[in-house]
mmCIF file of the N, C-alpha and C atoms, coordinates in Angstrom:
data_MODEL
# 
_entry.id   MODEL 
# 
loop_
_atom_site.group_PDB 
_atom_site.id 
_atom_site.type_symbol 
_atom_site.label_atom_id 
_atom_site.label_alt_id 
_atom_site.label_comp_id 
_atom_site.label_asym_id 
_atom_site.label_entity_id 
_atom_site.label_seq_id 
_atom_site.pdbx_PDB_ins_code 
_atom_site.Cartn_x 
_atom_site.Cartn_y 
_atom_site.Cartn_z 
_atom_site.occupancy 
_atom_site.B_iso_or_equiv 
_atom_site.pdbx_formal_charge 
_atom_site.auth_seq_id 
_atom_site.auth_comp_id 
_atom_site.auth_asym_id 
_atom_site.auth_atom_id 
_atom_site.pdbx_PDB_model_num 
ATOM 1   N N  . UNK A 1 1  ? 90.173  30.161 41.157 1.00 0.00 ? 1  UNK A N  1 
ATOM 2   C CA . UNK A 1 1  ? 91.493  30.293 40.097 1.00 0.00 ? 1  UNK A CA 1 
ATOM 3   C C  . UNK A 1 1  ? 91.529  29.383 39.211 1.00 0.00 ? 1  UNK A C  1 
ATOM 4   N N  . UNK A 1 2  ? 90.376  28.268 39.410 1.00 0.00 ? 2  UNK A N  1 
ATOM 5   C CA . UNK A 1 2  ? 90.556  27.086 38.822 1.00 0.00 ? 2  UNK A CA 1 
ATOM 6   C C  . UNK A 1 2  ? 89.919  27.588 37.283 1.00 0.00 ? 2  UNK A C  1 
ATOM 7   N N  . UNK A 1 3  ? 89.019  28.485 37.876 1.00 0.00 ? 3  UNK A N  1 
ATOM 8   C CA . UNK A 1 3  ? 88.220  28.732 36.575 1.00 0.00 ? 3  UNK A CA 1 
ATOM 9   C C  . UNK A 1 3  ? 89.404  30.563 35.804 1.00 0.00 ? 3  UNK A C  1 
ATOM 10  N N  . UNK A 1 4  ? 89.393  30.521 36.456 1.00 0.00 ? 4  UNK A N  1 
ATOM 11  C CA . UNK A 1 4  ? 90.505  31.921 35.939 1.00 0.00 ? 4  UNK A CA 1 
ATOM 12  C C  . UNK A 1 4  ? 91.806  30.997 34.678 1.00 0.00 ? 4  UNK A C  1 
ATOM 13  N N  . UNK A 1 5  ? 92.591  29.865 35.304 1.00 0.00 ? 5  UNK A N  1 
ATOM 14  C CA . UNK A 1 5  ? 93.353  29.132 34.652 1.00 0.00 ? 5  UNK A CA 1 
ATOM 15  C C  . UNK A 1 5  ? 92.700  28.750 33.867 1.00 0.00 ? 5  UNK A C  1 
ATOM 16  N N  . UNK A 1 6  ? 91.278  28.128 33.688 1.00 0.00 ? 6  UNK A N  1 
ATOM 17  C CA . UNK A 1 6  ? 90.414  27.623 32.518 1.00 0.00 ? 6  UNK A CA 1 
ATOM 18  C C  . UNK A 1 6  ? 90.230  28.291 31.189 1.00 0.00 ? 6  UNK A C  1 
ATOM 19  N N  . UNK A 1 7  ? 90.396  29.708 31.661 1.00 0.00 ? 7  UNK A N  1 
ATOM 20  C CA . UNK A 1 7  ? 89.862  30.583 30.737 1.00 0.00 ? 7  UNK A CA 1 
ATOM 21  C C  . UNK A 1 7  ? 90.716  31.561 30.195 1.00 0.00 ? 7  UNK A C  1 
ATOM 22  N N  . UNK A 1 8  ? 92.057  31.083 30.636 1.00 0.00 ? 8  UNK A N  1 
ATOM 23  C CA . UNK A 1 8  ? 93.603  32.234 30.084 1.00 0.00 ? 8  UNK A CA 1 
ATOM 24  C C  . UNK A 1 8  ? 94.362  31.148 29.531 1.00 0.00 ? 8  UNK A C  1 
ATOM 25  N N  . UNK A 1 9  ? 94.308  29.815 29.875 1.00 0.00 ? 9  UNK A N  1 
ATOM 26  C CA . UNK A 1 9  ? 95.085  29.087 29.647 1.00 0.00 ? 9  UNK A CA 1 
ATOM 27  C C  . UNK A 1 9  ? 94.684  27.570 29.114 1.00 0.00 ? 9  UNK A C  1 
ATOM 28  N N  . UNK A 1 10 ? 93.280  27.524 28.235 1.00 0.00 ? 10 UNK A N  1 
ATOM 29  C CA . UNK A 1 10 ? 92.829  26.532 28.076 1.00 0.00 ? 10 UNK A CA 1 
ATOM 30  C C  . UNK A 1 10 ? 93.557  25.339 27.435 1.00 0.00 ? 10 UNK A C  1 
ATOM 31  N N  . UNK A 1 11 ? 93.702  25.895 26.231 1.00 0.00 ? 11 UNK A N  1 
ATOM 32  C CA . UNK A 1 11 ? 94.808  25.886 24.926 1.00 0.00 ? 11 UNK A CA 1 
ATOM 33  C C  . UNK A 1 11 ? 96.085  24.959 25.716 1.00 0.00 ? 11 UNK A C  1 
ATOM 34  N N  . UNK A 1 12 ? 96.543  25.430 26.653 1.00 0.00 ? 12 UNK A N  1 
ATOM 35  C CA . UNK A 1 12 ? 98.020  24.567 27.149 1.00 0.00 ? 12 UNK A CA 1 
ATOM 36  C C  . UNK A 1 12 ? 97.575  23.763 28.472 1.00 0.00 ? 12 UNK A C  1 
ATOM 37  N N  . UNK A 1 13 ? 96.703  23.949 28.782 1.00 0.00 ? 13 UNK A N  1 
ATOM 38  C CA . UNK A 1 13 ? 96.371  22.610 29.378 1.00 0.00 ? 13 UNK A CA 1 
ATOM 39  C C  . UNK A 1 13 ? 96.257  21.449 29.103 1.00 0.00 ? 13 UNK A C  1 
ATOM 40  N N  . UNK A 1 14 ? 97.076  20.060 29.817 1.00 0.00 ? 14 UNK A N  1 
ATOM 41  C CA . UNK A 1 14 ? 96.981  18.845 29.265 1.00 0.00 ? 14 UNK A CA 1 
ATOM 42  C C  . UNK A 1 14 ? 95.708  17.765 30.301 1.00 0.00 ? 14 UNK A C  1 
ATOM 43  N N  . UNK A 1 15 ? 94.800  18.591 31.095 1.00 0.00 ? 15 UNK A N  1 
ATOM 44  C CA . UNK A 1 15 ? 93.835  18.132 31.888 1.00 0.00 ? 15 UNK A CA 1 
ATOM 45  C C  . UNK A 1 15 ? 93.059  19.427 31.976 1.00 0.00 ? 15 UNK A C  1 
ATOM 46  N N  . UNK A 1 16 ? 91.862  19.218 32.211 1.00 0.00 ? 16 UNK A N  1 
ATOM 47  C CA . UNK A 1 16 ? 91.307  20.267 33.203 1.00 0.00 ? 16 UNK A CA 1 
ATOM 48  C C  . UNK A 1 16 ? 91.787  20.417 34.568 1.00 0.00 ? 16 UNK A C  1 
ATOM 49  N N  . UNK A 1 17 ? 91.527  21.255 34.645 1.00 0.00 ? 17 UNK A N  1 
ATOM 50  C CA . UNK A 1 17 ? 91.541  22.093 36.755 1.00 0.00 ? 17 UNK A CA 1 
ATOM 51  C C  . UNK A 1 17 ? 91.306  21.218 37.667 1.00 0.00 ? 17 UNK A C  1 
ATOM 52  N N  . UNK A 1 18 ? 92.016  20.233 38.208 1.00 0.00 ? 18 UNK A N  1 
ATOM 53  C CA . UNK A 1 18 ? 91.098  19.488 39.718 1.00 0.00 ? 18 UNK A CA 1 
ATOM 54  C C  . UNK A 1 18 ? 91.238  20.593 41.017 1.00 0.00 ? 18 UNK A C  1 
ATOM 55  N N  . UNK A 1 19 ? 90.087  20.934 41.817 1.00 0.00 ? 19 UNK A N  1 
ATOM 56  C CA . UNK A 1 19 ? 90.153  21.587 42.906 1.00 0.00 ? 19 UNK A CA 1 
ATOM 57  C C  . UNK A 1 19 ? 90.496  20.762 44.000 1.00 0.00 ? 19 UNK A C  1 
ATOM 58  N N  . UNK A 1 20 ? 91.395  20.972 44.394 1.00 0.00 ? 20 UNK A N  1 
ATOM 59  C CA . UNK A 1 20 ? 91.222  20.305 46.006 1.00 0.00 ? 20 UNK A CA 1 
ATOM 60  C C  . UNK A 1 20 ? 91.461  20.669 47.064 1.00 0.00 ? 20 UNK A C  1 
ATOM 61  N N  . UNK A 1 21 ? 90.217  21.062 48.390 1.00 0.00 ? 21 UNK A N  1 
ATOM 62  C CA . UNK A 1 21 ? 90.166  22.338 49.200 1.00 0.00 ? 21 UNK A CA 1 
ATOM 63  C C  . UNK A 1 21 ? 89.195  21.797 49.815 1.00 0.00 ? 21 UNK A C  1 
ATOM 64  N N  . UNK A 1 22 ? 89.270  22.562 50.981 1.00 0.00 ? 22 UNK A N  1 
ATOM 65  C CA . UNK A 1 22 ? 87.759  22.075 52.148 1.00 0.00 ? 22 UNK A CA 1 
ATOM 66  C C  . UNK A 1 22 ? 86.859  22.130 52.060 1.00 0.00 ? 22 UNK A C  1 
ATOM 67  N N  . UNK A 1 23 ? 86.260  21.596 52.610 1.00 0.00 ? 23 UNK A N  1 
ATOM 68  C CA . UNK A 1 23 ? 84.997  21.428 52.212 1.00 0.00 ? 23 UNK A CA 1 
ATOM 69  C C  . UNK A 1 23 ? 84.125  22.566 52.859 1.00 0.00 ? 23 UNK A C  1 
ATOM 70  N N  . UNK A 1 24 ? 82.670  22.335 52.374 1.00 0.00 ? 24 UNK A N  1 
ATOM 71  C CA . UNK A 1 24 ? 81.785  23.482 52.239 1.00 0.00 ? 24 UNK A CA 1 
ATOM 72  C C  . UNK A 1 24 ? 81.055  23.149 54.276 1.00 0.00 ? 24 UNK A C  1 
ATOM 73  N N  . UNK A 1 25 ? 81.961  23.238 55.086 1.00 0.00 ? 25 UNK A N  1 
ATOM 74  C CA . UNK A 1 25 ? 81.498  23.334 56.766 1.00 0.00 ? 25 UNK A CA 1 
ATOM 75  C C  . UNK A 1 25 ? 81.384  24.079 57.015 1.00 0.00 ? 25 UNK A C  1 
ATOM 76  N N  . UNK A 1 26 ? 81.548  24.310 58.352 1.00 0.00 ? 26 UNK A N  1 
ATOM 77  C CA . UNK A 1 26 ? 81.437  25.483 59.316 1.00 0.00 ? 26 UNK A CA 1 
ATOM 78  C C  . UNK A 1 26 ? 82.725  24.731 60.188 1.00 0.00 ? 26 UNK A C  1 
ATOM 79  N N  . UNK A 1 27 ? 84.111  25.201 59.984 1.00 0.00 ? 27 UNK A N  1 
ATOM 80  C CA . UNK A 1 27 ? 84.988  24.813 60.534 1.00 0.00 ? 27 UNK A CA 1 
ATOM 81  C C  . UNK A 1 27 ? 85.247  24.063 61.766 1.00 0.00 ? 27 UNK A C  1 
ATOM 82  N N  . UNK A 1 28 ? 85.508  22.862 62.213 1.00 0.00 ? 28 UNK A N  1 
ATOM 83  C CA . UNK A 1 28 ? 85.782  21.872 62.933 1.00 0.00 ? 28 UNK A CA 1 
ATOM 84  C C  . UNK A 1 28 ? 86.662  22.024 63.762 1.00 0.00 ? 28 UNK A C  1 
ATOM 85  N N  . UNK A 1 29 ? 86.310  21.086 64.818 1.00 0.00 ? 29 UNK A N  1 
ATOM 86  C CA . UNK A 1 29 ? 87.597  20.997 66.139 1.00 0.00 ? 29 UNK A CA 1 
ATOM 87  C C  . UNK A 1 29 ? 88.752  20.812 65.483 1.00 0.00 ? 29 UNK A C  1 
ATOM 88  N N  . UNK A 1 30 ? 90.184  21.161 66.242 1.00 0.00 ? 30 UNK A N  1 
ATOM 89  C CA . UNK A 1 30 ? 90.953  21.081 65.600 1.00 0.00 ? 30 UNK A CA 1 
ATOM 90  C C  . UNK A 1 30 ? 91.497  19.280 65.110 1.00 0.00 ? 30 UNK A C  1 
ATOM 91  N N  . UNK A 1 31 ? 90.734  18.612 66.338 1.00 0.00 ? 31 UNK A N  1 
ATOM 92  C CA . UNK A 1 31 ? 90.812  16.993 66.122 1.00 0.00 ? 31 UNK A CA 1 
ATOM 93  C C  . UNK A 1 31 ? 90.484  16.369 64.405 1.00 0.00 ? 31 UNK A C  1 
ATOM 94  N N  . UNK A 1 32 ? 89.755  17.340 63.960 1.00 0.00 ? 32 UNK A N  1 
ATOM 95  C CA . UNK A 1 32 ? 88.876  16.630 62.666 1.00 0.00 ? 32 UNK A CA 1 
ATOM 96  C C  . UNK A 1 32 ? 89.856  17.470 61.617 1.00 0.00 ? 32 UNK A C  1 
ATOM 97  N N  . UNK A 1 33 ? 90.842  18.490 62.039 1.00 0.00 ? 33 UNK A N  1 
ATOM 98  C CA . UNK A 1 33 ? 91.568  19.177 60.755 1.00 0.00 ? 33 UNK A CA 1 
ATOM 99  C C  . UNK A 1 33 ? 92.031  18.370 59.788 1.00 0.00 ? 33 UNK A C  1 
ATOM 100 N N  . UNK A 1 34 ? 92.396  17.347 59.733 1.00 0.00 ? 34 UNK A N  1 
ATOM 101 C CA . UNK A 1 34 ? 92.312  16.090 58.554 1.00 0.00 ? 34 UNK A CA 1 
ATOM 102 C C  . UNK A 1 34 ? 91.452  15.751 58.126 1.00 0.00 ? 34 UNK A C  1 
ATOM 103 N N  . UNK A 1 35 ? 90.474  15.820 58.328 1.00 0.00 ? 35 UNK A N  1 
ATOM 104 C CA . UNK A 1 35 ? 89.537  15.655 57.198 1.00 0.00 ? 35 UNK A CA 1 
ATOM 105 C C  . UNK A 1 35 ? 89.020  16.821 57.280 1.00 0.00 ? 35 UNK A C  1 
ATOM 106 N N  . UNK A 1 36 ? 89.270  18.036 57.219 1.00 0.00 ? 36 UNK A N  1 
ATOM 107 C CA . UNK A 1 36 ? 88.604  19.391 56.507 1.00 0.00 ? 36 UNK A CA 1 
ATOM 108 C C  . UNK A 1 36 ? 89.572  19.841 56.034 1.00 0.00 ? 36 UNK A C  1 
ATOM 109 N N  . UNK A 1 37 ? 90.798  20.600 56.189 1.00 0.00 ? 37 UNK A N  1 
ATOM 110 C CA . UNK A 1 37 ? 91.445  20.949 55.333 1.00 0.00 ? 37 UNK A CA 1 
ATOM 111 C C  . UNK A 1 37 ? 92.670  19.935 54.165 1.00 0.00 ? 37 UNK A C  1 
ATOM 112 N N  . UNK A 1 38 ? 92.294  20.708 53.187 1.00 0.00 ? 38 UNK A N  1 
ATOM 113 C CA . UNK A 1 38 ? 93.318  19.667 51.629 1.00 0.00 ? 38 UNK A CA 1 
ATOM 114 C C  . UNK A 1 38 ? 94.847  19.193 52.868 1.00 0.00 ? 38 UNK A C  1 
ATOM 115 N N  . UNK A 1 39 ? 94.870  17.685 52.873 1.00 0.00 ? 39 UNK A N  1 
ATOM 116 C CA . UNK A 1 39 ? 96.211  16.896 52.408 1.00 0.00 ? 39 UNK A CA 1 
ATOM 117 C C  . UNK A 1 39 ? 97.118  16.501 51.561 1.00 0.00 ? 39 UNK A C  1 
ATOM 118 N N  . UNK A 1 40 ? 98.143  16.519 51.890 1.00 0.00 ? 40 UNK A N  1 
ATOM 119 C CA . UNK A 1 40 ? 98.962  15.963 51.091 1.00 0.00 ? 40 UNK A CA 1 
ATOM 120 C C  . UNK A 1 40 ? 98.263  14.933 50.016 1.00 0.00 ? 40 UNK A C  1 
ATOM 121 N N  . UNK A 1 41 ? 97.611  13.767 50.210 1.00 0.00 ? 41 UNK A N  1 
ATOM 122 C CA . UNK A 1 41 ? 97.013  12.479 49.553 1.00 0.00 ? 41 UNK A CA 1 
ATOM 123 C C  . UNK A 1 41 ? 96.290  12.989 48.786 1.00 0.00 ? 41 UNK A C  1 
ATOM 124 N N  . UNK A 1 42 ? 95.202  13.980 49.480 1.00 0.00 ? 42 UNK A N  1 
ATOM 125 C CA . UNK A 1 42 ? 94.466  14.360 48.114 1.00 0.00 ? 42 UNK A CA 1 
ATOM 126 C C  . UNK A 1 42 ? 95.113  14.913 47.263 1.00 0.00 ? 42 UNK A C  1 
ATOM 127 N N  . UNK A 1 43 ? 96.054  15.894 47.574 1.00 0.00 ? 43 UNK A N  1 
ATOM 128 C CA . UNK A 1 43 ? 96.696  16.136 45.846 1.00 0.00 ? 43 UNK A CA 1 
ATOM 129 C C  . UNK A 1 43 ? 97.376  15.432 45.103 1.00 0.00 ? 43 UNK A C  1 
ATOM 130 N N  . UNK A 1 44 ? 97.922  14.285 45.705 1.00 0.00 ? 44 UNK A N  1 
ATOM 131 C CA . UNK A 1 44 ? 99.102  13.046 45.148 1.00 0.00 ? 44 UNK A CA 1 
ATOM 132 C C  . UNK A 1 44 ? 97.758  12.184 44.098 1.00 0.00 ? 44 UNK A C  1 
ATOM 133 N N  . UNK A 1 45 ? 96.282  12.275 45.136 1.00 0.00 ? 45 UNK A N  1 
ATOM 134 C CA . UNK A 1 45 ? 95.317  11.327 44.475 1.00 0.00 ? 45 UNK A CA 1 
ATOM 135 C C  . UNK A 1 45 ? 94.308  12.112 43.440 1.00 0.00 ? 45 UNK A C  1 
ATOM 136 N N  . UNK A 1 46 ? 94.518  13.421 43.525 1.00 0.00 ? 46 UNK A N  1 
ATOM 137 C CA . UNK A 1 46 ? 93.649  13.943 42.602 1.00 0.00 ? 46 UNK A CA 1 
ATOM 138 C C  . UNK A 1 46 ? 94.501  14.283 41.093 1.00 0.00 ? 46 UNK A C  1 
ATOM 139 N N  . UNK A 1 47 ? 96.106  14.202 41.214 1.00 0.00 ? 47 UNK A N  1 
ATOM 140 C CA . UNK A 1 47 ? 97.064  14.259 40.000 1.00 0.00 ? 47 UNK A CA 1 
ATOM 141 C C  . UNK A 1 47 ? 96.025  13.060 39.757 1.00 0.00 ? 47 UNK A C  1 
ATOM 142 N N  . UNK A 1 48 ? 96.506  11.708 40.268 1.00 0.00 ? 48 UNK A N  1 
ATOM 143 C CA . UNK A 1 48 ? 96.668  10.114 40.086 1.00 0.00 ? 48 UNK A CA 1 
ATOM 144 C C  . UNK A 1 48 ? 95.392  9.945  39.149 1.00 0.00 ? 48 UNK A C  1 
ATOM 145 N N  . UNK A 1 49 ? 94.281  10.595 39.753 1.00 0.00 ? 49 UNK A N  1 
ATOM 146 C CA . UNK A 1 49 ? 93.103  10.136 38.887 1.00 0.00 ? 49 UNK A CA 1 
ATOM 147 C C  . UNK A 1 49 ? 92.468  10.839 37.931 1.00 0.00 ? 49 UNK A C  1 
ATOM 148 N N  . UNK A 1 50 ? 93.258  12.528 37.837 1.00 0.00 ? 50 UNK A N  1 
ATOM 149 C CA . UNK A 1 50 ? 92.361  13.394 36.710 1.00 0.00 ? 50 UNK A CA 1 
ATOM 150 C C  . UNK A 1 50 ? 93.651  13.553 35.831 1.00 0.00 ? 50 UNK A C  1 
ATOM 151 N N  . UNK A 1 51 ? 94.751  13.588 36.300 1.00 0.00 ? 51 UNK A N  1 
ATOM 152 C CA . UNK A 1 51 ? 95.777  14.058 34.860 1.00 0.00 ? 51 UNK A CA 1 
ATOM 153 C C  . UNK A 1 51 ? 96.985  13.524 34.596 1.00 0.00 ? 51 UNK A C  1 
ATOM 154 N N  . UNK A 1 52 ? 97.571  12.731 35.699 1.00 0.00 ? 52 UNK A N  1 
ATOM 155 C CA . UNK A 1 52 ? 98.479  11.339 35.111 1.00 0.00 ? 52 UNK A CA 1 
ATOM 156 C C  . UNK A 1 52 ? 98.513  10.324 36.122 1.00 0.00 ? 52 UNK A C  1 
ATOM 157 N N  . UNK A 1 53 ? 98.315  9.080  35.262 1.00 0.00 ? 53 UNK A N  1 
ATOM 158 C CA . UNK A 1 53 ? 98.650  8.300  35.978 1.00 0.00 ? 53 UNK A CA 1 
ATOM 159 C C  . UNK A 1 53 ? 99.709  7.792  37.033 1.00 0.00 ? 53 UNK A C  1 
ATOM 160 N N  . UNK A 1 54 ? 100.039 8.006  37.850 1.00 0.00 ? 54 UNK A N  1 
ATOM 161 C CA . UNK A 1 54 ? 101.114 7.689  38.830 1.00 0.00 ? 54 UNK A CA 1 
ATOM 162 C C  . UNK A 1 54 ? 101.469 6.207  38.945 1.00 0.00 ? 54 UNK A C  1 
ATOM 163 N N  . UNK A 1 55 ? 102.505 5.515  38.288 1.00 0.00 ? 55 UNK A N  1 
ATOM 164 C CA . UNK A 1 55 ? 103.037 4.090  38.600 1.00 0.00 ? 55 UNK A CA 1 
ATOM 165 C C  . UNK A 1 55 ? 103.196 3.651  39.584 1.00 0.00 ? 55 UNK A C  1 
ATOM 166 N N  . UNK A 1 56 ? 101.850 2.510  40.537 1.00 0.00 ? 56 UNK A N  1 
ATOM 167 C CA . UNK A 1 56 ? 102.112 1.845  41.026 1.00 0.00 ? 56 UNK A CA 1 
ATOM 168 C C  . UNK A 1 56 ? 101.327 2.655  42.426 1.00 0.00 ? 56 UNK A C  1 
ATOM 169 N N  . UNK A 1 57 ? 100.942 3.535  41.768 1.00 0.00 ? 57 UNK A N  1 
ATOM 170 C CA . UNK A 1 57 ? 99.916  4.567  43.294 1.00 0.00 ? 57 UNK A CA 1 
ATOM 171 C C  . UNK A 1 57 ? 98.467  4.189  43.626 1.00 0.00 ? 57 UNK A C  1 
ATOM 172 N N  . UNK A 1 58 ? 98.380  3.856  44.545 1.00 0.00 ? 58 UNK A N  1 
ATOM 173 C CA . UNK A 1 58 ? 96.885  3.558  45.008 1.00 0.00 ? 58 UNK A CA 1 
ATOM 174 C C  . UNK A 1 58 ? 96.207  4.468  45.641 1.00 0.00 ? 58 UNK A C  1 
ATOM 175 N N  . UNK A 1 59 ? 94.706  5.416  45.136 1.00 0.00 ? 59 UNK A N  1 
ATOM 176 C CA . UNK A 1 59 ? 93.867  6.704  45.880 1.00 0.00 ? 59 UNK A CA 1 
ATOM 177 C C  . UNK A 1 59 ? 93.580  5.910  46.492 1.00 0.00 ? 59 UNK A C  1 
ATOM 178 N N  . UNK A 1 60 ? 93.444  6.573  47.994 1.00 0.00 ? 60 UNK A N  1 
ATOM 179 C CA . UNK A 1 60 ? 92.970  6.814  49.061 1.00 0.00 ? 60 UNK A CA 1 
ATOM 180 C C  . UNK A 1 60 ? 91.617  7.646  49.810 1.00 0.00 ? 60 UNK A C  1 
ATOM 181 N N  . UNK A 1 61 ? 91.630  8.206  48.228 1.00 0.00 ? 61 UNK A N  1 
ATOM 182 C CA . UNK A 1 61 ? 90.327  9.554  47.989 1.00 0.00 ? 61 UNK A CA 1 
ATOM 183 C C  . UNK A 1 61 ? 89.514  9.453  46.808 1.00 0.00 ? 61 UNK A C  1 
ATOM 184 N N  . UNK A 1 62 ? 88.343  9.998  46.948 1.00 0.00 ? 62 UNK A N  1 
ATOM 185 C CA . UNK A 1 62 ? 87.740  9.788  45.541 1.00 0.00 ? 62 UNK A CA 1 
ATOM 186 C C  . UNK A 1 62 ? 87.401  10.949 45.251 1.00 0.00 ? 62 UNK A C  1 
ATOM 187 N N  . UNK A 1 63 ? 88.075  11.468 44.163 1.00 0.00 ? 63 UNK A N  1 
ATOM 188 C CA . UNK A 1 63 ? 87.803  11.925 43.186 1.00 0.00 ? 63 UNK A CA 1 
ATOM 189 C C  . UNK A 1 63 ? 86.935  12.416 41.774 1.00 0.00 ? 63 UNK A C  1 
ATOM 190 N N  . UNK A 1 64 ? 86.189  11.318 41.680 1.00 0.00 ? 64 UNK A N  1 
ATOM 191 C CA . UNK A 1 64 ? 85.289  11.281 40.674 1.00 0.00 ? 64 UNK A CA 1 
ATOM 192 C C  . UNK A 1 64 ? 84.373  12.124 40.163 1.00 0.00 ? 64 UNK A C  1 
ATOM 193 N N  . UNK A 1 65 ? 84.273  12.503 39.338 1.00 0.00 ? 65 UNK A N  1 
ATOM 194 C CA . UNK A 1 65 ? 82.453  13.138 38.618 1.00 0.00 ? 65 UNK A CA 1 
ATOM 195 C C  . UNK A 1 65 ? 81.601  13.218 40.044 1.00 0.00 ? 65 UNK A C  1 
ATOM 196 N N  . UNK A 1 66 ? 81.146  11.956 40.010 1.00 0.00 ? 66 UNK A N  1 
ATOM 197 C CA . UNK A 1 66 ? 79.885  11.722 40.667 1.00 0.00 ? 66 UNK A CA 1 
ATOM 198 C C  . UNK A 1 66 ? 80.079  12.146 42.084 1.00 0.00 ? 66 UNK A C  1 
ATOM 199 N N  . UNK A 1 67 ? 81.448  11.318 42.669 1.00 0.00 ? 67 UNK A N  1 
ATOM 200 C CA . UNK A 1 67 ? 81.298  12.215 43.647 1.00 0.00 ? 67 UNK A CA 1 
ATOM 201 C C  . UNK A 1 67 ? 81.231  13.510 43.823 1.00 0.00 ? 67 UNK A C  1 
ATOM 202 N N  . UNK A 1 68 ? 82.000  13.995 43.181 1.00 0.00 ? 68 UNK A N  1 
ATOM 203 C CA . UNK A 1 68 ? 82.077  15.334 43.253 1.00 0.00 ? 68 UNK A CA 1 
ATOM 204 C C  . UNK A 1 68 ? 80.578  16.277 42.944 1.00 0.00 ? 68 UNK A C  1 
ATOM 205 N N  . UNK A 1 69 ? 79.273  15.738 41.839 1.00 0.00 ? 69 UNK A N  1 
ATOM 206 C CA . UNK A 1 69 ? 78.405  16.395 41.939 1.00 0.00 ? 69 UNK A CA 1 
ATOM 207 C C  . UNK A 1 69 ? 77.476  15.497 43.237 1.00 0.00 ? 69 UNK A C  1 
ATOM 208 N N  . UNK A 1 70 ? 77.607  14.401 43.736 1.00 0.00 ? 70 UNK A N  1 
ATOM 209 C CA . UNK A 1 70 ? 77.101  14.269 44.588 1.00 0.00 ? 70 UNK A CA 1 
ATOM 210 C C  . UNK A 1 70 ? 76.883  15.599 46.271 1.00 0.00 ? 70 UNK A C  1 
ATOM 211 N N  . UNK A 1 71 ? 78.420  14.902 46.171 1.00 0.00 ? 71 UNK A N  1 
ATOM 212 C CA . UNK A 1 71 ? 78.813  16.486 46.747 1.00 0.00 ? 71 UNK A CA 1 
ATOM 213 C C  . UNK A 1 71 ? 77.991  17.428 47.045 1.00 0.00 ? 71 UNK A C  1 
ATOM 214 N N  . UNK A 1 72 ? 78.281  18.536 45.659 1.00 0.00 ? 72 UNK A N  1 
ATOM 215 C CA . UNK A 1 72 ? 77.559  19.710 45.494 1.00 0.00 ? 72 UNK A CA 1 
ATOM 216 C C  . UNK A 1 72 ? 76.283  19.487 45.631 1.00 0.00 ? 72 UNK A C  1 
ATOM 217 N N  . UNK A 1 73 ? 75.380  18.718 45.186 1.00 0.00 ? 73 UNK A N  1 
ATOM 218 C CA . UNK A 1 73 ? 73.978  18.495 45.301 1.00 0.00 ? 73 UNK A CA 1 
ATOM 219 C C  . UNK A 1 73 ? 73.666  18.656 46.844 1.00 0.00 ? 73 UNK A C  1 
ATOM 220 N N  . UNK A 1 74 ? 74.217  17.596 47.726 1.00 0.00 ? 74 UNK A N  1 
ATOM 221 C CA . UNK A 1 74 ? 74.410  17.571 49.377 1.00 0.00 ? 74 UNK A CA 1 
ATOM 222 C C  . UNK A 1 74 ? 74.316  19.306 49.883 1.00 0.00 ? 74 UNK A C  1 
ATOM 223 N N  . UNK A 1 75 ? 75.660  19.651 49.222 1.00 0.00 ? 75 UNK A N  1 
ATOM 224 C CA . UNK A 1 75 ? 75.778  21.223 49.919 1.00 0.00 ? 75 UNK A CA 1 
ATOM 225 C C  . UNK A 1 75 ? 77.022  21.191 50.615 1.00 0.00 ? 75 UNK A C  1 
ATOM 226 N N  . UNK A 1 76 ? 77.685  19.638 50.436 1.00 0.00 ? 76 UNK A N  1 
ATOM 227 C CA . UNK A 1 76 ? 78.916  19.560 51.249 1.00 0.00 ? 76 UNK A CA 1 
ATOM 228 C C  . UNK A 1 76 ? 80.590  19.939 50.261 1.00 0.00 ? 76 UNK A C  1 
# 
């Protein structure tokens, strides 16, 4: 979806699309779902870090390009 948005609406975007999704893992047991499936905090943190700074918000997760490249290299 992010690729399609970028291709079709690039000139209308205020920032590049941010992908917030589950990791490339085997689906874990239900006790681990909060670490696997996207959580509301992940979305708010991604907006804060990549699109617009939210006043008084402190990110709990890292959505930096460095981390993204590292995870992709590790296959996660």
